[in-house]
Every structure is written in C-alpha cells, then in structure tokens.
LUMKOL-97922 format. One line per field, with one value per residue: residue in one letter; residue number from 0; x, y negated, z of N, C-alpha, C in turn. Coordinates in Angstrom, 1 decimal. Each point is the difference from the previous one (the first is absolute). Layout:
BEGIN
resn = [A,...];
resi = [NUM,...];
n_px = [X,...];
n_py = [Y,...];
n_pz = [Z,...];
ca_px = [X,...];
ca_py = [Y,...];
ca_pz = [Z,...];
c_px = [X,...];
c_py = [Y,...];
c_pz = [Z,...];
END
This chain:
BEGIN
resn = [M,P,R,D,T,T,P,I,E,A,I,L,K,R,E,R,L,V,I,G,L,G,L,A,L,L,T,A,L,S,W,W,W,V,L,V,G,S,G,T,G,M,S,V,I,A,M,T,T,W,D,F,P,P,P,A,S,T,G,M,A,Q,Q,W,S,A,T,Y,A,I,V,M,L,L,M,W,W,I,M,M,I,A,M,M,T,P,S,A,A,P,T,I,L,L,Y,A,H,A,Y,R,H,E,L,K,R,G,R,I,R,G,A,T,T,P,T,F,A,F,A,M,G,Y,L,L,V,W,L,A,F,S,I,L,A,T,G,L,Q,W,S,L,E,R,I,G,L,M,H,A,M,L,M,W,S,T,N,A,V,F,T,G,A,L,L,L,A,A,G,A,Y,Q,L,T,P,L,K,R,V,C,L,D,H,C,R,T,P,A,R,F,L,A,A,N,F,S,P,G,A,M,G,A,L,R,M,G,A,K,H,G,A,Y,C,L,G,C,C,W,L,L,M,V,L,L,F,A,G,G,I,M,N,L,V,W,I,A,G,L,S,I,L,V,L,A,E,K,L,V,P,R,G,P,L,I,A,R,L,S,G,I,A,L,A,A,G,G,L,W,L,L,A,H,T,Y,L,R];
resi = [0,1,2,3,4,5,6,7,8,9,10,11,12,13,14,15,16,17,18,19,20,21,22,23,24,25,26,27,28,29,30,31,32,33,34,35,36,37,38,39,40,41,42,43,44,45,46,47,48,49,50,51,52,53,54,55,56,57,58,59,60,61,62,63,64,65,66,67,68,69,70,71,72,73,74,75,76,77,78,79,80,81,82,83,84,85,86,87,88,89,90,91,92,93,94,95,96,97,98,99,100,101,102,103,104,105,106,107,108,109,110,111,112,113,114,115,116,117,118,119,120,121,122,123,124,125,126,127,128,129,130,131,132,133,134,135,136,137,138,139,140,141,142,143,144,145,146,147,148,149,150,151,152,153,154,155,156,157,158,159,160,161,162,163,164,165,166,167,168,169,170,171,172,173,174,175,176,177,178,179,180,181,182,183,184,185,186,187,188,189,190,191,192,193,194,195,196,197,198,199,200,201,202,203,204,205,206,207,208,209,210,211,212,213,214,215,216,217,218,219,220,221,222,223,224,225,226,227,228,229,230,231,232,233,234,235,236,237,238,239,240,241,242,243,244,245,246,247,248,249,250,251,252,253,254,255,256,257,258,259,260,261,262,263,264,265,266,267,268,269,270,271,272,273];
n_px = [22.5,0.3,-1.2,-0.7,0.3,-1.1,-0.9,-0.8,0.9,0.1,-1.3,-0.3,0.9,-0.8,-0.5,1.1,0.6,-0.8,0.2,1.4,0.1,-0.7,0.7,1.1,-0.5,-0.4,1.1,0.6,-0.8,0.2,1.3,-0.1,-0.8,0.9,1.1,-0.8,0.0,0.4,-0.3,0.4,0.7,0.8,0.6,0.9,0.4,-1.3,0.1,1.1,0.5,1.0,-1.0,0.4,-1.2,-0.7,0.0,-0.4,-1.0,-1.1,-0.8,-0.9,-0.7,0.9,-0.9,0.0,0.2,-0.6,-0.1,-0.4,-0.8,-0.2,-0.2,-0.6,-0.7,-0.2,-0.3,-0.7,-0.6,-0.1,-0.3,-0.7,-0.4,-0.1,-0.6,-0.7,-0.1,0.7,-0.7,-1.1,0.6,0.9,-1.1,-0.6,1.1,0.1,-1.3,0.1,1.1,-0.6,-1.0,0.7,0.6,-1.1,-0.4,1.1,-0.1,-1.1,0.0,-0.3,-1.3,0.2,-0.3,-0.9,0.5,-0.9,1.0,-0.8,-0.3,1.3,0.4,-0.9,0.5,1.2,-0.3,-0.6,1.0,0.8,-0.6,0.0,1.3,0.1,-0.8,0.7,1.2,-0.6,-0.4,1.2,0.5,-1.0,0.2,1.3,-0.3,-0.8,1.0,0.5,0.6,-0.6,0.9,-1.2,0.4,0.6,-0.9,0.0,0.5,-1.2,0.4,0.6,-1.1,-0.8,0.6,-0.1,-1.3,-0.1,0.7,-0.7,-1.2,0.3,0.4,-1.1,-0.7,0.8,-0.4,-1.1,-0.2,-1.3,0.4,0.7,-1.1,-1.0,0.7,0.2,-1.3,-0.4,0.9,-0.7,-0.1,1.3,0.0,-0.7,0.7,1.1,-0.6,-0.2,1.0,-0.7,-0.1,0.1,-0.9,-0.9,1.0,0.3,-1.3,-0.1,1.1,-0.4,-1.2,0.7,0.9,-1.0,-0.5,1.1,0.0,-1.3,0.3,1.0,-0.8,-1.1,0.6,1.1,-0.8,-0.5,1.2,-0.3,-0.8,1.1,0.9,-0.9,-1.2,-0.1,0.5,0.7,0.0,-1.2,-0.5,0.8,-0.3,-1.3,0.0,0.8,-0.8,-1.0,0.5,0.3,-1.2,-0.4,0.7,0.0,1.3,-0.1,-0.7,0.2,1.2,0.0,-0.6,0.9,0.9,-0.5,-0.2,1.2,0.4,-0.7,0.3,1.3,-0.1,-0.6,0.9,1.0,-0.6,-0.2,1.2,0.6,-0.9,0.3,1.3,-0.2];
n_py = [-45.3,1.2,0.3,-0.3,1.2,0.3,0.1,-0.3,-0.9,-0.4,0.2,-0.7,-0.7,0.2,-0.1,0.6,-0.8,-1.0,0.5,0.3,-1.1,-0.6,0.7,-0.4,-1.2,0.0,0.5,-0.9,-0.9,0.6,0.2,-1.3,-0.3,0.8,-0.5,-1.1,0.9,-1.0,-0.4,1.3,-0.6,0.7,0.9,-0.6,-0.1,-0.2,-0.8,0.0,0.8,0.6,0.6,1.0,0.4,-1.2,-0.2,1.3,-0.7,0.0,-0.8,-0.6,0.0,-1.0,-0.7,-0.1,-1.1,-1.0,-0.4,1.2,0.0,-1.2,0.4,1.1,-0.8,-0.9,1.0,0.5,-1.2,-0.4,1.3,-0.1,-1.2,0.6,1.0,-0.8,-1.0,0.8,1.0,-0.8,-0.3,1.0,0.6,-0.2,0.3,1.0,0.2,-0.4,0.8,1.0,-0.2,-0.2,1.0,0.5,-0.4,0.4,1.0,-0.4,1.3,-0.3,-0.4,-0.9,0.0,1.0,1.0,0.7,0.1,-0.8,-0.5,0.1,-0.5,-0.9,-0.2,0.1,-0.9,-0.7,0.5,-0.3,-1.2,0.1,0.4,-1.0,-0.6,0.6,-0.3,-1.1,0.0,0.4,-0.8,-0.8,0.4,0.0,-1.1,-0.4,0.5,-0.7,-0.6,-1.0,-0.2,-0.4,0.4,1.2,0.1,1.3,0.7,0.6,0.0,1.2,0.5,-1.0,0.2,1.3,-0.2,-0.9,0.8,1.1,-0.7,-0.5,1.2,0.6,-0.9,0.2,1.1,-0.7,0.0,0.0,0.9,0.6,-0.2,0.2,1.0,0.4,-0.3,0.7,0.9,-0.4,-0.8,-0.1,1.3,0.2,-0.9,0.6,1.2,-0.5,-0.8,-0.7,-1.3,-0.8,-0.5,-0.2,-0.5,-0.8,-0.3,-0.1,-0.6,-0.6,-0.2,-0.3,-0.8,-0.5,0.0,-0.4,-0.9,-0.3,0.1,-0.7,-0.7,0.0,1.1,-0.7,-1.1,0.8,0.2,-1.3,0.5,0.5,-1.0,-0.8,-0.6,0.2,1.1,-0.7,1.2,0.1,-1.0,0.1,1.3,-0.2,-0.9,0.8,1.0,-0.9,-0.5,1.2,0.5,-1.2,0.1,1.2,0.1,1.0,-1.0,0.1,0.3,-1.1,-0.7,0.6,-0.3,-1.2,0.0,0.6,-0.8,-1.0,0.3,0.2,-1.2,-0.5,0.6,-0.3,-1.2,-0.1,0.5,-0.8,-0.9,0.5,0.1,-1.0];
n_pz = [-6.9,0.4,-0.5,1.1,0.5,-0.7,1.0,-1.0,-0.4,1.2,0.1,-1.2,0.6,0.9,-1.2,-0.5,0.8,-0.4,-1.2,0.2,0.7,-1.0,-0.9,0.6,0.0,-1.2,-0.3,0.7,-0.5,-1.3,0.3,0.4,-1.0,-0.7,0.6,-0.2,-1.0,-0.7,1.2,0.1,0.9,-0.9,0.8,-0.7,1.3,0.3,-1.1,0.8,-0.8,0.5,0.6,-0.7,-0.4,-0.1,1.4,0.0,-0.5,0.7,-0.6,0.7,-1.1,-0.3,0.6,-1.3,0.7,-0.5,1.3,0.3,-1.0,0.4,1.3,-0.5,-0.8,1.0,0.8,-1.0,-0.3,1.3,0.2,-1.1,0.5,1.2,-0.7,-0.8,0.8,0.9,-0.6,0.1,1.2,-0.5,-0.5,1.2,0.7,-0.8,0.2,1.2,0.0,-0.7,0.8,1.1,-0.5,-0.3,1.2,0.5,-0.8,0.7,0.1,1.3,0.1,0.8,1.3,0.1,0.7,-0.8,0.9,0.7,-1.2,-0.3,1.2,-0.1,-1.3,0.5,1.0,-1.0,-0.7,1.1,-0.2,-1.4,0.2,0.8,-1.0,-0.9,0.7,0.2,-1.2,-0.3,0.8,-0.4,-1.3,0.2,0.6,-1.1,-0.8,0.9,-1.0,0.6,1.0,0.5,1.3,-0.1,-1.0,0.2,-0.9,-0.1,-1.3,0.3,-0.5,0.5,1.1,-0.1,-0.4,1.0,0.8,-0.5,0.1,1.1,0.4,-0.5,0.5,1.1,-0.6,-0.2,-1.4,0.4,1.0,-0.9,-0.8,1.0,0.5,-1.3,-0.1,1.1,-0.5,-1.1,1.0,-0.3,-0.3,1.1,0.7,-0.6,0.2,1.2,-0.2,0.9,-0.5,1.0,0.8,-1.0,-0.6,1.0,0.1,-1.3,0.0,1.0,-0.5,-1.1,0.7,0.6,-1.3,-0.4,1.1,-0.3,-1.3,0.6,0.8,-0.9,-0.6,0.1,-0.4,-0.9,0.2,0.1,-0.8,-0.4,0.0,-0.4,-0.3,1.4,-0.6,1.0,0.3,-0.4,0.7,1.0,0.1,-0.3,0.8,0.8,-0.3,0.0,1.0,0.4,-0.4,0.5,1.2,0.4,-0.2,0.8,-0.2,-1.4,0.4,0.8,-1.0,-0.8,0.9,0.2,-1.4,-0.2,0.9,-0.6,-1.2,0.4,0.6,-1.0,-0.7,0.8,0.1,-1.3,-0.3,0.9,-0.5,-1.3,0.4,0.8];
ca_px = [-0.2,-0.9,-1.2,-0.2,-0.8,-1.3,-0.2,-0.4,1.2,0.9,-0.6,0.2,1.4,0.1,-1.3,0.2,0.0,-1.3,-0.8,0.4,-0.5,-1.5,-0.3,0.4,-1.0,-1.2,0.2,0.1,-1.3,-0.7,0.4,-0.5,-1.4,-0.1,0.4,-1.1,-1.2,-0.7,-1.3,-0.9,-0.2,0.6,1.4,0.7,0.8,-0.8,-0.2,1.4,0.6,1.0,-0.5,-0.7,-1.2,-0.4,-0.8,-1.4,-1.0,-1.2,-0.7,-1.3,0.3,-0.2,-1.1,0.6,-0.8,0.6,1.1,1.1,0.5,0.9,1.2,0.7,0.5,1.2,1.0,0.7,0.7,1.1,0.9,0.6,0.8,1.2,0.8,0.4,0.6,1.4,0.5,-0.3,0.7,1.0,-0.7,-0.6,1.1,0.6,-1.0,0.2,1.3,-0.2,-1.0,0.7,1.0,-0.8,-0.4,1.3,0.3,-1.1,-0.7,-1.3,-0.3,-0.4,0.9,0.2,-0.1,-1.2,0.4,-1.1,-1.0,0.5,-0.2,-1.4,-0.5,0.5,-0.7,-1.3,0.0,-0.1,-1.3,-0.8,0.3,-0.5,-1.4,-0.2,0.4,-1.0,-1.2,0.4,0.0,-1.3,-0.5,0.7,-0.5,-1.4,0.0,0.7,1.4,0.8,-0.4,-0.4,0.7,1.4,0.2,0.9,-0.6,-0.3,0.0,1.3,-0.1,0.0,1.4,1.0,-0.3,0.5,1.4,0.3,-0.3,1.0,1.3,0.0,-0.1,1.3,0.8,-0.6,0.5,-0.6,0.7,1.3,-0.2,-0.3,1.2,1.1,-0.5,0.3,1.4,0.6,-0.9,0.4,-0.6,-1.4,-0.2,0.3,-1.0,-1.4,0.0,-1.1,0.1,-1.3,-0.5,-0.7,1.0,0.7,-0.9,-0.1,1.3,0.1,-0.9,0.5,1.0,-0.6,-0.6,1.2,0.4,-1.1,0.2,1.2,-0.1,-1.4,-0.2,0.7,-0.8,-1.1,0.5,-0.4,-1.1,0.5,0.8,-0.6,0.0,0.7,1.1,1.1,1.1,-0.2,0.1,1.5,0.7,-0.3,0.6,1.4,0.1,-0.3,1.1,1.1,-0.3,0.0,1.1,1.2,0.5,-0.5,-1.5,-0.7,0.3,-0.7,-1.4,-0.2,0.3,-1.1,-1.1,0.2,-0.2,-1.4,-0.7,0.4,-0.7,-1.3,-0.1,0.2,-1.2,-1.1,0.3,-0.2,-1.4,-0.8,0.6,0.1];
ca_py = [0.6,1.1,-0.2,0.9,1.1,0.0,1.3,1.0,0.4,0.8,1.3,0.7,0.4,1.2,0.7,1.4,0.2,-0.2,1.1,1.1,-0.2,0.2,1.4,0.7,-0.3,0.8,1.4,0.2,-0.2,1.2,1.1,-0.3,0.3,1.4,0.4,-0.3,0.7,-0.5,-0.5,1.1,0.2,1.3,-0.1,0.6,1.1,1.2,0.6,0.3,1.3,0.7,1.3,0.1,-0.8,-0.6,0.9,0.3,-0.6,-0.4,-1.1,-0.4,-1.1,-1.4,-0.7,-1.2,-1.2,-0.9,-0.6,1.1,0.2,-1.1,0.3,1.1,-0.5,-0.8,0.9,0.5,-0.9,-0.5,1.0,0.0,-1.1,0.3,1.1,-0.2,-1.3,0.0,0.5,-1.0,-1.2,-0.4,-0.5,-1.3,-1.0,-0.1,-0.7,-1.4,-0.5,-0.1,-1.1,-1.2,-0.1,-0.4,-1.3,-0.9,-0.1,-0.7,0.9,-0.1,-1.3,0.1,-0.4,1.0,1.4,0.5,1.2,0.4,0.6,1.3,0.9,0.2,1.0,1.2,0.5,0.3,1.4,0.9,-0.2,0.9,1.4,0.1,0.2,1.4,0.8,-0.2,0.8,1.4,0.2,0.1,1.2,1.1,0.0,0.6,1.5,0.7,0.3,-0.9,-0.4,-1.4,-0.9,0.2,-0.4,1.0,1.2,1.1,1.2,0.3,0.2,-1.3,-0.6,0.7,-0.3,-1.4,0.1,0.6,-0.9,-1.1,0.5,0.2,-1.3,-0.6,0.6,-0.2,-1.1,-1.3,-0.6,-0.5,-1.2,-1.1,-0.3,-0.7,-1.4,-0.7,-0.1,-1.0,-1.2,-1.0,0.3,-0.3,-1.4,-0.5,0.5,-0.4,-1.3,-0.8,-1.2,-0.4,0.8,1.2,0.9,0.7,0.9,1.1,0.7,0.6,1.2,1.0,0.6,0.7,1.2,1.0,0.4,0.9,1.2,0.6,0.4,0.2,1.3,-0.1,-0.7,0.9,0.9,-0.5,0.8,1.3,-0.1,-1.0,-1.3,-0.9,0.7,-0.8,0.9,0.2,-1.3,-0.4,0.9,-0.3,-1.4,0.2,0.7,-0.9,-1.0,0.7,0.3,-1.1,-0.9,0.8,0.3,1.3,0.0,1.1,1.3,0.1,0.3,1.4,0.9,-0.1,0.7,1.4,0.2,-0.1,1.1,1.1,-0.1,0.2,1.4,0.6,-0.2,0.8,1.4,0.2,-0.1,1.1,1.3,0.2];
ca_pz = [1.3,-0.2,0.8,1.1,-0.3,0.7,0.6,-1.0,-0.7,1.0,0.1,-1.2,-0.1,0.8,-0.3,0.2,1.5,0.5,-0.4,0.7,1.3,0.0,-0.2,1.3,1.0,-0.4,0.3,1.4,0.6,-0.4,0.9,1.4,0.0,0.1,1.3,1.0,-0.3,-1.2,0.4,0.2,1.4,0.4,0.2,-1.1,0.7,0.1,-1.3,-0.5,0.4,-0.8,-0.4,-1.3,-0.1,1.3,0.8,-0.4,0.9,-0.7,0.6,-0.8,-1.0,0.4,-0.6,-0.6,-0.3,-1.0,0.7,0.1,-1.4,-0.4,0.8,-0.6,-1.2,0.3,0.5,-1.1,-0.8,0.7,0.0,-1.3,0.0,0.8,-0.5,-1.4,-0.2,-0.1,-1.3,-1.0,0.2,-1.0,-1.2,0.2,0.0,-1.4,-0.7,0.5,-0.6,-1.4,-0.3,0.2,-1.1,-1.2,0.2,-0.1,-1.4,-0.7,-0.8,0.5,0.8,1.4,0.9,1.0,-0.6,0.6,0.6,0.8,-0.9,-0.4,1.2,0.2,-1.0,0.4,1.2,-0.4,-0.5,1.1,0.6,-0.7,0.6,1.4,-0.1,-0.3,1.1,1.1,-0.4,0.2,1.5,0.5,-0.5,0.6,1.4,-0.1,-0.3,1.1,-0.3,0.8,1.4,-0.1,0.9,-0.2,-1.4,-0.7,-0.5,0.9,-0.8,-0.4,-1.5,-0.5,0.2,-0.9,-1.4,-0.2,-0.1,-1.3,-1.1,0.1,-0.4,-1.5,-0.7,0.1,-1.1,-1.3,-0.8,0.3,1.2,-0.4,-0.7,0.9,0.8,-0.8,-0.1,1.3,0.2,-1.0,-0.1,-1.0,-1.3,0.1,0.0,-1.3,-1.0,0.3,0.6,-0.4,0.9,0.7,1.2,-0.5,-0.6,1.2,0.6,-0.9,0.1,1.3,-0.1,-0.9,0.8,1.1,-0.6,-0.2,1.3,0.5,-0.7,0.5,1.4,0.6,0.7,1.2,1.0,0.3,0.9,1.4,0.3,0.5,1.2,0.9,-0.6,0.9,0.6,-0.3,-0.5,-1.5,-0.6,-0.1,-0.9,-1.4,-0.3,-0.3,-1.2,-1.0,-0.1,-0.5,-1.4,-0.9,0.1,0.2,-1.3,-0.3,0.3,-0.6,0.5,1.2,-0.4,-0.4,1.1,1.0,-0.6,0.3,1.5,0.3,-0.6,0.8,1.3,-0.3,-0.3,1.3,0.9,-0.6,0.2,1.4,0.3,-0.5,0.3,1.5];
c_px = [-1.1,-1.2,-0.2,-0.9,-1.3,-0.2,-0.4,1.1,0.9,-0.6,0.3,1.5,0.2,-1.2,0.2,0.0,-1.3,-1.0,0.3,-0.5,-1.5,-0.3,0.3,-1.0,-1.3,0.2,0.0,-1.4,-0.9,0.3,-0.4,-1.4,-0.3,0.3,-1.0,-1.3,-0.9,-1.4,-1.0,-0.3,0.5,1.5,0.8,0.9,-0.8,-0.2,1.3,0.4,1.1,-0.4,-0.6,-0.2,-0.3,-0.8,-1.5,-0.9,-1.2,-0.7,-1.2,0.4,-0.4,-1.2,0.6,-1.0,0.8,1.3,1.2,0.6,1.0,1.3,0.9,0.7,1.3,1.1,0.9,0.8,1.1,1.1,0.8,1.0,1.3,0.9,0.6,0.7,1.5,0.6,-0.3,0.7,1.0,-0.6,-0.6,1.1,0.6,-1.0,0.2,1.2,-0.2,-0.9,0.8,1.0,-0.7,-0.4,1.2,0.3,-1.1,-0.8,-1.5,-0.1,-0.4,1.1,0.4,-0.2,-1.3,0.3,-1.1,-1.0,0.6,-0.1,-1.4,-0.6,0.5,-0.8,-1.5,-0.2,-0.1,-1.3,-1.0,0.2,-0.6,-1.5,-0.3,0.3,-1.0,-1.2,0.4,0.1,-1.4,-0.5,0.6,-0.5,-1.4,0.0,0.9,1.5,1.0,-0.6,-0.3,0.8,1.5,0.5,1.0,-0.8,-0.3,-0.1,1.3,0.1,0.0,1.4,1.0,-0.2,0.5,1.5,0.5,-0.2,1.0,1.4,0.1,0.0,1.4,0.9,-0.5,0.6,-0.6,0.7,1.3,-0.1,-0.2,1.2,1.0,-0.4,0.4,1.4,0.7,-0.9,0.4,-0.5,-1.5,-0.3,0.3,-1.1,-1.4,-0.1,-1.1,-0.1,-1.3,-0.4,-0.7,0.9,0.8,-0.9,-0.1,1.3,0.1,-0.9,0.5,1.1,-0.6,-0.7,1.1,0.4,-1.0,0.2,1.1,-0.3,-1.3,-0.1,0.8,-0.8,-1.2,0.5,-0.3,-1.3,0.4,0.7,-0.6,0.1,0.7,1.1,1.3,1.2,-0.2,0.0,1.4,0.7,-0.3,0.5,1.4,0.2,-0.3,1.2,1.2,-0.1,0.3,1.4,1.4,0.5,-0.4,-1.5,-0.8,0.3,-0.7,-1.5,-0.2,0.3,-1.2,-1.2,0.2,-0.3,-1.5,-0.8,0.3,-0.8,-1.5,-0.3,0.1,-1.2,-1.2,0.2,-0.2,-1.4,-0.7,0.6,0.0,-1.2];
c_py = [1.1,-0.3,1.1,1.2,0.0,1.3,1.1,0.5,0.9,1.4,0.8,0.5,1.3,1.0,1.5,0.4,-0.1,1.1,1.3,0.0,0.3,1.5,0.8,-0.3,0.8,1.5,0.2,-0.2,1.2,1.2,-0.2,0.4,1.5,0.5,-0.2,0.7,-0.5,-0.4,1.1,0.1,1.3,-0.2,0.7,1.1,1.3,0.7,0.3,1.4,0.5,1.3,0.0,1.5,-0.6,1.0,0.2,-0.6,-0.4,-1.1,-0.4,-1.1,-1.3,-0.6,-1.3,-1.1,-0.8,-0.6,1.0,0.3,-1.1,0.1,1.0,-0.5,-0.9,0.8,0.6,-1.0,-0.6,1.0,0.2,-1.2,0.2,1.0,-0.4,-1.3,0.1,0.5,-0.9,-1.3,-0.4,-0.4,-1.4,-1.1,-0.2,-0.8,-1.5,-0.6,-0.2,-1.2,-1.3,-0.2,-0.6,-1.5,-1.0,-0.1,-0.7,0.9,0.1,-1.2,0.3,-0.4,1.1,1.4,0.6,1.4,0.6,0.8,1.4,1.0,0.4,1.1,1.4,0.7,0.3,1.4,0.9,-0.2,1.0,1.4,0.1,0.2,1.4,0.9,-0.1,0.9,1.5,0.3,0.3,1.4,1.2,0.2,0.7,1.5,0.7,0.3,-1.0,-0.3,-1.4,-0.9,0.1,-0.3,0.9,1.2,1.0,1.4,0.3,0.2,-1.3,-0.7,0.6,-0.4,-1.5,0.0,0.5,-1.0,-1.2,0.4,0.2,-1.3,-0.7,0.5,-0.3,-1.2,-1.3,-0.6,-0.5,-1.3,-1.1,-0.3,-0.8,-1.4,-0.8,-0.3,-1.0,-1.2,-1.0,0.3,-0.2,-1.4,-0.6,0.3,-0.6,-1.4,-0.8,-1.2,-0.2,0.9,1.3,1.0,0.8,1.0,1.3,0.8,0.7,1.3,1.1,0.8,0.9,1.3,1.1,0.5,1.0,1.3,0.8,0.7,0.4,1.3,0.1,-0.6,0.9,1.1,-0.4,0.7,1.3,-0.2,-1.0,-1.4,-1.0,0.6,-0.7,0.9,0.1,-1.4,-0.4,0.9,-0.2,-1.4,0.1,0.8,-0.8,-1.0,0.7,0.3,-1.2,-0.8,0.7,0.4,1.4,0.1,1.1,1.3,0.2,0.4,1.4,1.0,-0.1,0.7,1.5,0.3,0.0,1.2,1.4,0.1,0.4,1.6,0.8,0.0,0.8,1.5,0.4,0.1,1.3,1.3,0.3,1.0];
c_pz = [-0.1,0.9,1.0,-0.5,0.8,0.7,-0.9,-0.8,0.8,0.1,-1.3,-0.2,0.8,-0.2,0.3,1.5,0.5,-0.4,0.7,1.4,0.1,-0.1,1.3,1.1,-0.3,0.4,1.6,0.7,-0.3,0.9,1.4,0.0,0.0,1.4,1.1,-0.2,-1.1,0.2,0.2,1.5,0.6,0.2,-1.1,0.5,0.1,-1.4,-0.7,0.5,-0.9,-0.5,-1.5,-0.3,1.4,0.8,-0.5,1.0,-0.8,0.7,-0.9,-1.0,0.5,-0.7,-0.6,-0.2,-1.0,0.6,0.1,-1.3,-0.4,0.8,-0.6,-1.3,0.3,0.6,-1.2,-0.8,0.7,0.2,-1.3,-0.2,0.7,-0.6,-1.4,-0.2,0.0,-1.3,-1.1,0.0,-1.0,-1.2,0.1,0.0,-1.3,-0.9,0.3,-0.7,-1.5,-0.4,0.2,-1.1,-1.2,0.2,-0.2,-1.5,-0.9,-0.9,0.4,0.9,1.4,1.0,1.0,-0.7,0.7,0.6,0.8,-0.8,-0.4,1.1,0.2,-1.0,0.4,1.2,-0.3,-0.5,1.2,0.8,-0.6,0.4,1.3,0.1,-0.3,1.1,1.2,-0.4,0.1,1.4,0.5,-0.5,0.8,1.5,0.0,-0.1,1.0,-0.2,0.7,1.3,-0.1,0.8,-0.3,-1.4,-0.6,-0.4,1.1,-0.7,-0.6,-1.6,-0.7,0.1,-0.9,-1.5,-0.3,-0.1,-1.3,-1.2,0.0,-0.4,-1.6,-0.7,-0.1,-1.2,-1.3,-0.7,0.4,1.2,-0.5,-0.8,0.9,0.9,-0.7,-0.2,1.3,0.2,-0.9,-0.1,-1.0,-1.4,-0.1,-0.2,-1.4,-1.1,0.3,0.6,-0.5,0.9,0.7,1.1,-0.5,-0.7,1.1,0.7,-0.8,0.0,1.4,0.0,-0.8,0.7,1.1,-0.5,-0.2,1.3,0.6,-0.7,0.5,1.4,0.6,0.7,1.3,1.1,0.4,1.0,1.5,0.4,0.7,1.4,1.0,-0.5,0.9,0.8,-0.4,-0.6,-1.6,-0.7,-0.2,-1.0,-1.5,-0.4,-0.4,-1.3,-1.2,-0.2,-0.6,-1.5,-0.9,0.0,0.1,-1.4,-0.5,0.3,-0.7,0.5,1.4,-0.2,-0.3,1.1,1.0,-0.6,0.2,1.4,0.4,-0.6,0.7,1.3,-0.2,-0.3,1.2,0.9,-0.6,0.3,1.5,0.4,-0.4,0.4,1.5,0.5];
END
C-alpha cells in the first residue's frame, strides 16, 4: 500500500510552481513599492513625465541624512528587483530544475534545492550596483546636474552624453558577450554548476555579474529620464526583457543602441546649435 505523501513532499513535487509564484510575488511587491513612492514620501506621479528631455527645472540640493541615504539605496535596489527579476526568472527556474534533476540521480546530496541562495546571489550584485548608483545620485545632486526632488537630469548636455554612451555600449562586443550569456542559461549552468547553498550563491552572483554587464548603462539612463519616472522605468524594463527573451533579442539591442545614440547626438547638436 503506498505511503501517504507528506506536506513537504507535496511542496517539492510542485517546486517549480512554488518558485515561480515566489518570483512573481517578489516582482509584484517590488513594483508596488515603486508605485507608492519607494518610501520617499513623494508622489511617483509628480516625478513621471512623457516629455524628453524632462522639463527644465532647478531646485536646491537635498540635505542627505543617513536615513535618507538608506531610503535612496532601498529605492534603487527594490527598483532593480522589480525591473530585473522578470528577465532573470527563466534562469532561476532552470537552475531549480537542474538541481532537482541532479538530486534525483544521486549526483549530489541534500533534500532541497538552494534556489533562494541562487536568487540572492543574483540580487546582491544589483545591491552593489544600487550602492554605486546612490553615491552617483548624491554626487550629481551636489554639482547641480540632477533635480533633488524630481530626480531627473537638469542639464541637456549631460542627458545627451548619457544617451550617446548607452547607445554606443549597446553595440560593443562586451554587450554582445554578456547578452549571449543571459540568453543561454543552460550553457552557463552546465559550465558553472556547483552544489550547496554557497555554490548556488556564487553561481547566482556570477550570473548577476553578466546581467549587470549587459544592462548597467541602460539602468544609468534613469538619471537622464528620471529615477522615479514610471515611463522610463517601464520602458527600460520592457527593453531588458525583450533583449533577453525575445528570439530577435540581439537585434533589438542593436537597434535600441542606434536609436539611443542618435537621440543623444540630436540632443547635443540641438543644445549647441540653437
């Protein structure tokens, strides 16, 4: 007579569904936090505009306390989680499947897959990026290139230079290598598989490093269009997702690079020739 299935075994049989729902919940909560202002006390609607460059405006630099700096850091990190988790989800799910496969074959020991550690390794890389982005935000406010309250560029030359740099990077070999890695997770897992929670953490961090190499300058564009500008947050999220998951993703990356570079050149020319 077959023994009854325990609750743990029942969960493990639906592990892929549980992980998928967990990632979806994480993404949804992160987007909710962005939509309510990320703890800044400011309206995200007031910081959203379809105009580009954003409306020219000036404002006094925000006095950053330790508490405010932490709020800005969390704003960046949770925003990165909201924007990057959907494109990372296929790799995380594939890792969980591969690890479970190895467990069943007896090639590694354990009872559960350390998928949480893999995902955490990935997100810690974006935490490191968020720390640097927070420092850059503070610096740009200090020198008057960013509006402290609206969080977008106040200088057309700076905006144009960011667009040109991001567009040019989209066409570089480094971008192609990192994007190819992100689009072929099975090859990465086969070459870098390591058992245990620490192995999963290292693998997640390595995957995150490639993802950062693929997308970091796109994320820097938030300084141009507005860190809390929903138009740019959503637009860049869709672009990243398309690059990594759509069959013609590399072509999309190149075309977007040409468009960004052209936009940057147009803005610089318009600024200097008007």
